[in-house]
C-alpha positions as CSV (number, residue, x, y, z in Angstrom):
1,M,58.4,95.7,119.8
2,K,62.2,96.4,120.0
3,N,63.3,99.5,121.8
4,R,64.5,101.7,119.0
5,L,65.0,105.4,119.1
6,L,63.0,107.4,116.5
7,P,65.4,109.0,114.0
8,A,64.6,112.6,115.1
9,Y,65.0,111.9,118.8
10,R,68.1,109.8,118.1
11,S,69.7,112.6,116.1
12,A,68.9,115.2,118.7
13,L,70.3,113.0,121.5
14,L,73.5,112.4,119.5
15,A,73.9,116.1,118.9
16,I,73.6,116.8,122.6
17,L,76.1,114.1,123.5
18,L,78.6,115.5,121.0
19,L,78.3,119.0,122.4
20,A,78.7,117.6,125.9
21,V,81.7,115.4,125.4
22,P,84.5,118.0,125.2
23,A,83.3,119.6,128.4
24,V,83.2,116.3,130.2
25,M,86.6,115.3,129.0
26,H,88.1,118.6,130.1
27,A,86.5,118.2,133.6
28,Q,87.9,114.6,133.9
29,N,91.3,115.4,132.5
30,P,92.7,118.9,133.2
31,D,95.9,118.0,131.4
32,L,94.8,118.2,127.8
33,G,98.0,116.6,126.4
34,L,97.9,113.3,124.4
35,N,98.4,111.0,127.4
36,T,96.3,107.9,126.5
37,I,96.0,106.1,123.2
38,V,94.0,103.0,122.5
39,I,95.1,100.6,119.7
40,D,92.5,98.3,118.3
41,P,93.7,95.2,116.5
42,G,90.7,94.3,114.3
43,H,88.8,91.1,114.4
44,G,89.9,88.2,116.6
45,G,88.6,84.9,118.0
46,N,85.9,83.4,115.7
47,D,86.3,86.3,113.4
48,P,89.6,85.9,111.5
49,G,89.1,88.8,109.2
50,C,90.7,88.5,105.8
51,I,92.4,85.2,105.0
52,S,95.1,84.6,102.4
53,K,94.2,82.4,99.4
54,D,96.5,79.6,100.8
55,G,94.9,79.9,104.2
56,K,98.2,80.5,105.9
57,T,97.8,84.1,106.9
58,Q,94.9,85.6,108.8
59,E,94.2,89.3,109.3
60,K,93.5,89.0,113.0
61,A,97.0,87.7,113.6
62,V,98.8,90.2,111.5
63,V,97.1,93.2,113.0
64,L,97.6,91.9,116.5
65,N,101.4,91.6,115.7
66,I,101.5,95.2,114.3
67,S,99.5,96.5,117.3
68,K,101.7,94.9,119.9
69,K,104.9,96.2,118.2
70,L,103.4,99.7,118.0
71,K,102.4,99.7,121.6
72,N,105.9,98.6,122.7
73,R,107.5,101.3,120.6
74,I,105.4,104.1,122.0
75,S,105.6,102.8,125.6
76,S,109.4,102.6,125.4
77,E,109.9,106.1,124.1
78,Y,107.0,107.8,125.8
79,P,106.8,106.2,129.3
80,S,104.3,108.8,130.4
81,V,101.8,107.8,127.7
82,K,99.4,105.1,128.6
83,V,99.0,102.7,125.6
84,L,96.1,100.4,125.8
85,M,94.8,97.7,123.5
86,T,91.3,96.4,123.0
87,R,92.7,92.9,122.8
88,D,96.2,91.5,123.4
89,D,95.3,87.9,122.5
90,D,93.1,85.9,120.0
91,R,89.6,86.7,121.2
92,F,86.4,88.2,119.7
93,I,85.3,91.7,120.9
94,P,82.1,93.3,119.7
95,L,82.6,96.4,117.6
96,N,80.4,98.4,120.0
97,D,82.8,97.6,122.9
98,R,86.0,98.6,121.2
99,A,85.6,102.4,121.0
100,K,83.6,102.3,124.3
101,Y,86.7,100.9,125.9
102,A,88.7,103.9,124.6
103,S,86.0,106.3,125.8
104,N,85.8,104.7,129.3
105,N,89.6,105.0,129.7
106,G,89.7,108.7,128.7
107,A,91.8,108.0,125.5
108,S,93.0,111.0,123.5
109,F,93.0,108.9,120.3
110,F,91.6,105.6,119.0
111,L,93.4,103.7,116.3
112,S,91.8,100.6,114.7
113,I,94.2,98.5,112.6
114,H,93.1,96.3,109.7
115,I,94.2,94.5,106.5
116,N,92.1,95.0,103.4
117,A,90.9,92.5,100.8
118,S,89.1,92.6,97.4
119,D,86.6,90.2,96.0
120,R,86.8,91.8,92.6
121,S,90.5,91.8,91.7
122,T,93.9,90.7,92.9
123,S,95.5,93.9,91.5
124,A,93.9,96.1,94.2
125,N,96.8,97.1,96.5
126,G,98.1,99.7,98.9
127,Y,96.9,101.2,102.2
128,S,94.2,103.7,103.1
129,V,93.1,105.8,106.0
130,H,89.4,106.0,107.1
131,L,87.6,108.5,109.3
132,L,84.0,108.5,110.6
133,G,81.7,110.4,108.3
134,Q,79.4,110.2,105.3
135,S,80.3,110.4,101.6
136,D,77.5,112.1,99.7
137,N,78.9,111.6,96.1
138,K,77.4,108.2,95.3
139,N,78.5,108.4,91.7
140,S,82.2,108.5,92.5
141,N,84.8,105.7,92.7
142,T,85.6,107.1,96.1
143,Y,82.1,106.4,97.4
144,A,82.2,102.9,95.9
145,Y,85.5,102.1,97.5
146,N,84.2,103.5,100.9
147,M,81.1,101.4,100.8
148,E,83.0,98.2,99.9
149,V,85.5,98.6,102.8
150,C,82.8,99.8,105.2
151,K,80.4,96.9,104.4
152,R,83.1,94.3,105.0
153,E,84.2,95.8,108.3
154,N,80.7,96.5,109.6
155,E,79.4,93.0,108.8
156,V,81.4,91.7,111.8
157,I,78.4,93.0,113.8
158,L,76.3,90.0,112.4
159,L,78.5,87.7,114.5
160,E,77.2,89.2,117.7
161,E,74.1,88.3,119.6
162,D,71.2,90.8,119.4
163,Y,73.2,93.3,117.4
164,S,70.2,95.4,116.7
165,T,69.8,96.2,120.4
166,N,73.5,96.7,121.0
167,Y,73.8,99.2,118.1
168,Q,70.6,101.1,118.9
169,G,68.9,99.9,115.7
170,F,71.9,100.3,113.4
171,D,71.9,97.5,110.8
172,P,74.9,97.2,108.5
173,K,72.5,95.9,105.8
174,D,70.1,98.9,106.1
175,P,71.1,102.1,104.2
176,E,68.7,104.2,106.4
177,S,71.0,103.6,109.3
178,D,73.5,105.9,107.6
179,I,71.3,109.0,107.7
180,F,72.0,110.2,111.2
181,L,75.8,109.8,110.7
182,K,75.7,113.2,108.9
183,L,75.8,114.7,112.4
184,M,79.1,113.1,113.1
185,H,81.2,115.9,111.5
186,N,82.0,116.9,115.0
187,A,84.7,118.5,117.2
188,Y,87.0,115.6,116.8
189,R,87.1,115.5,113.0
190,E,89.8,118.1,112.6
191,Q,92.2,116.2,114.9
192,S,91.4,112.9,113.2
193,L,92.0,114.5,109.8
194,L,95.3,116.0,111.0
195,F,96.6,112.6,112.2
196,A,95.3,110.9,109.0
197,Q,97.3,113.3,106.8
198,I,100.4,112.7,108.9
199,I,100.0,108.9,108.7
200,D,99.3,109.0,105.0
201,N,102.4,111.0,104.3
202,K,104.6,108.8,106.4
203,L,103.3,105.5,104.9
204,K,104.0,106.8,101.4
205,T,107.7,106.3,102.2
206,G,107.2,102.7,103.3
207,P,107.0,99.2,101.7
208,Y,103.5,99.6,100.2
209,K,103.5,100.8,96.5
210,K,100.4,102.8,96.7
211,S,98.4,105.2,98.9
212,N,94.6,104.9,98.3
213,G,94.1,108.1,100.2
214,I,92.0,109.3,103.1
215,Y,88.3,108.5,103.2
216,Q,85.3,109.0,105.5
217,N,82.4,106.6,106.1
218,N,80.1,105.0,108.6
219,F,82.4,102.5,110.4
220,A,80.6,101.0,113.3
221,V,83.8,100.5,115.2
222,L,84.3,104.3,115.3
223,R,80.8,105.4,116.1
224,Q,81.2,105.1,119.9
225,A,84.5,107.0,119.9
226,S,84.3,110.2,122.0
227,M,87.8,111.3,120.8
228,P,89.7,111.6,117.5
229,A,89.7,108.2,115.8
230,M,90.6,106.4,112.6
231,L,90.8,103.0,111.0
232,L,93.8,101.9,108.9
233,E,93.7,99.4,106.1
234,L,97.3,98.3,105.8
235,G,97.6,96.6,102.4
236,F,95.5,93.9,100.6
237,M,95.6,90.3,101.7
238,T,94.4,89.4,98.2
239,N,97.3,91.1,96.4
240,A,100.6,89.1,96.0
241,S,102.9,92.1,96.5
242,D,101.0,93.3,99.6
243,L,100.8,89.8,101.0
244,A,104.6,89.5,100.8
245,V,104.9,92.7,102.9
246,I,102.4,91.4,105.4
247,R,104.4,88.2,105.8
248,S,107.8,89.9,106.2
249,E,108.7,90.8,109.8
250,E,111.2,93.3,108.4
251,K,108.5,95.1,106.4
252,I,106.1,95.0,109.4
253,D,108.8,96.6,111.5
254,Q,109.2,99.3,108.8
255,I,105.4,100.0,108.9
256,V,105.4,100.1,112.7
257,N,108.3,102.6,112.7
258,L,106.4,104.8,110.3
259,L,103.3,104.7,112.4
260,F,105.4,105.6,115.4
261,E,106.9,108.5,113.6
262,A,103.4,109.7,112.7
263,F,102.3,109.3,116.3
264,K,105.3,111.3,117.5
265,E,104.6,114.2,115.1
266,Y,100.9,114.2,115.9
267,K,101.5,114.1,119.7
268,T,103.9,117.1,119.4
269,L,101.3,119.1,117.5
270,Y,98.4,118.0,119.7
271,D,100.2,118.9,122.9
272,E,101.5,122.2,121.6
273,S,98.0,123.2,120.3
274,T,96.4,122.5,123.8
275,G,99.2,124.2,125.7
276,A,100.2,120.9,127.4
277,T,103.8,120.1,128.2
278,T,105.2,116.9,127.0
279,S,108.5,115.0,127.3
280,K,109.9,114.3,123.9
281,P,112.1,111.4,122.9
282,A,115.8,112.4,122.9
283,A,117.0,113.1,119.3
284,S,119.5,110.6,117.9
285,K,123.0,111.7,117.0
286,A,122.1,111.3,113.3
287,D,119.1,113.6,113.7
288,T,121.2,116.2,115.6
289,K,123.9,116.1,113.0
290,K,121.3,116.5,110.2
291,Q,119.8,119.5,111.9
292,E,123.2,121.1,112.3
293,T,124.2,120.7,108.7
294,A,120.9,121.3,107.0
295,P,120.9,124.6,105.1
296,S,118.2,127.0,106.2
297,K,115.4,127.8,103.8
298,P,113.1,130.8,103.6
299,A,109.8,129.7,105.1
300,V,106.4,130.5,103.6
301,S,105.3,133.8,104.8
302,E,102.3,133.9,107.1
303,T,99.6,135.1,104.7
304,T,96.7,134.7,107.0
305,S,96.5,138.3,107.9
306,K,96.9,139.4,104.3
307,T,94.0,137.3,103.0
308,E,90.9,139.5,102.6
309,G,87.4,138.3,102.0
310,V,86.5,134.7,101.3
311,V,88.6,132.5,99.1
312,Y,88.6,128.8,98.2
313,G,91.4,126.4,97.8
314,T,92.8,122.9,98.2
315,Q,94.3,121.9,101.5
316,V,97.3,119.6,100.9
317,L,99.3,119.6,104.1
318,V,99.2,120.1,107.8
319,T,102.6,120.2,109.5
320,G,104.5,121.8,112.3
321,K,107.3,122.8,109.9
322,N,107.6,126.1,108.0
323,M,107.8,125.0,104.4
324,D,109.7,126.8,101.6
325,K,107.1,128.4,99.3
326,A,109.1,127.0,96.3
327,D,109.0,123.5,97.6
328,K,108.0,121.0,94.9
329,Y,105.3,119.7,97.3
330,F,103.2,122.6,96.3
331,L,103.3,121.7,92.6
332,G,104.2,125.2,91.5
333,Y,101.3,126.8,93.2
334,E,101.7,129.8,95.5
335,P,100.8,128.3,98.9
336,L,98.7,130.0,101.5
337,C,100.0,129.2,105.0
338,L,97.4,129.3,107.8
339,K,98.6,129.2,111.4
340,G,96.6,127.0,113.8
341,G,98.2,126.7,117.2
342,K,101.7,125.4,116.6
343,Y,101.0,123.8,113.3
344,N,100.5,125.2,109.7
345,K,97.9,124.3,107.2
346,Y,98.9,124.8,103.5
347,V,96.3,125.6,100.9
348,I,97.0,125.8,97.1
349,G,95.0,126.4,94.0
350,I,93.4,129.5,95.6
351,S,90.6,131.5,94.0
352,A,87.8,133.8,95.0
353,D,85.6,131.8,92.6
354,K,84.5,128.5,94.2
355,S,84.0,126.8,90.8
356,E,87.6,127.7,89.7
357,A,89.0,126.4,93.0
358,R,87.1,123.2,92.4
359,K,88.7,122.8,89.0
360,E,92.1,123.2,90.5
361,L,91.1,120.6,93.2
362,S,90.5,118.0,90.4
363,K,94.0,118.7,89.0
364,I,95.7,118.6,92.4
365,R,94.0,115.3,93.4
366,K,95.8,113.6,90.5
367,T,98.9,113.9,92.7
368,Y,97.3,114.1,96.2
369,A,94.3,111.9,96.3
370,D,93.5,112.9,99.9
371,A,93.4,116.7,99.2
372,F,90.1,118.5,99.8
373,L,88.4,121.8,99.1
374,V,88.3,124.4,101.9
375,K,86.8,127.8,102.4
376,V,89.2,130.4,103.9
377,E,87.7,133.3,105.8
378,N,89.4,135.4,108.4
379,G,92.4,133.1,108.4
380,I,90.4,130.0,109.1
381,A,90.0,127.1,106.7
382,T,86.8,125.0,106.9
383,L,85.8,122.0,104.9
384,E,83.8,122.8,101.8
385,K,81.6,120.4,99.9
């Protein structure tokens, strides 16, 4: 009989480990700043990932190119940050070992980079951001999209020897293996979501025509990550427009630049929220001039202290900036600004009635697909299902 943990014991063990990780990390790394990041180029070796219809472009090569460029960009502008890669050549690495590598090196963030594909339609296009978690709405298009992407990425496990032992009984073909993942709404989800929102907003200004939003699901490559982590799907290999982007070095450089800008913003917020000191890249002359000439705008007032009781709303933005309450970003709603460390969370569509707030969420998601419902109590926003 194979050595498999019973579900109850496995769940309990996982919960204990999740509670222990932050304390261990603090003990091992007194400087809580974002000092180490691990970039994971998906696939590799005998696993090519997605392949273009003409066979000329393979996912494993594209993501390795993007990862190397991003590593070089971060290293050049943040010499004090250690940037590691799970692979820097064409070789196969088990999913189980990728996030473990990040954990063993005390990484502050784990970023897995992939290219998407669709067996159903060549019209599917755009990028998406994925976090570890469990979608419960099995009747939604979001759940179907999650499962399609998750199934494709997790099936890489089947290329490994004795994958059932390596993954403690997790089988990508077995729905019951998803059950205990409900415990993974852990201490790192907030940071992962923050970075996900920043990346999603940055990539919207890039060469891809569409953002497919931010999702959560049971990605095997993220399960071993004892730090904030995410998986990016940068375009569809099966879409002609996206494939043209993937094959253009100029467009790839644009994507890398946007990912770097997202990293820079996230690192600043991360370091400030932990009280860590960080050396920031020198501002360019263009940026300095822009700051000097930009007109000042009234910021959204801090309404945290004025909010009484419990209210519900839709969180649409996390940023270190003080936004103008009349900014078009808020779609005409009166925003609620919640201070969290050195960054602000903006919530709109606010109501004391949860059902009314949920109706507003449906309207807001037509513009911001990655927005989500939160419960606000005592100035703190928590995810609400």
